[in-house]
N, C-alpha and C positions, 0 to 999 in steps of 0.2 A: 800145492803153492801156499796152503793155509797152515802151515805147520811144520814141523821138523821131518824132513825127510827120512826115508828108509835106510837102514845101514847097507846102501849098496853105493858103490862108488859112482853107478851110472845116474842115479839121482842127483849126487852131488856136482857133477860134472854138467849136467843138462843145461843148455844155455839159458832157457827160462827162467832157471832157478838162479843161475849165476847174475842174471840181470836184476832179479829181485833181492838178492843178498849182496849187492855191489858194495855195500859200507861194510861188510863183515869178512873181508878175506882173510883174517887171520881164522877165524872160526871155518871157514871152509878148507883151508890149508890144513889146520890141525885135524879135523875131521878125516879127510882123505888119508892123512899120515897115519891115523889110527886104524882106518879100514886095512892099510897095507899091513900092518905090524900087528894087528890083533889075533889072538888065538879063539878062533870062532867056538871052540869047544870047550872053552873055559868054563868053570863054575868057581864061585868062591870055596876057598878049602876049609869050609866049614861044613857043619850038620844042618843047621838051619839055614839052607842055601835061600830058600824064598823070603825068610825073614830078614835075611842079612841084604838081599836085593833091595828090597823095599824100604830098607834103613839107608841105603846108599842111594837111592832114588830121592827121599825124602832131603838129605843133605844137599844133593845137586839142585834141586828146586830152591831150596833154601840160598844156596850161594847165588843162584840166579836173580832171585829175589832182593839179595843184599842184606838176608838175615843171618843170624848167628848160626853157621854151619855146625860147631862144636856141639850146641846145645841140640841141634836136629840129629846129630849122628848119634845112633843108638847101637851101633853095631858091637862095640865092645860089651856092652851090658847083654845084648843078644848071646854073644859067645861065652861069656861068663856063665849064664844060665844053662845054655845047651852043651858046651864042651866040657863041663865038670872043671873049668880052670879057675 
């Protein structure tokens, strides 16, 4: 209840969580939909998986904070260095 729930539908459907997050129905709905269609074995199709994951995480946090997402996203630069493109 003190953070983002684990990526399990049961956590997002928990009545206590739903009461706490009653002002964010779109977030709950979209998270549940994502859990339905997600490929749990997916990795970014790049060599530098962990670096790209970190970059995406930084971009997501920047978006949440209302910062410049393009400036935060380093994925293309990482791929240029590691993929030989």
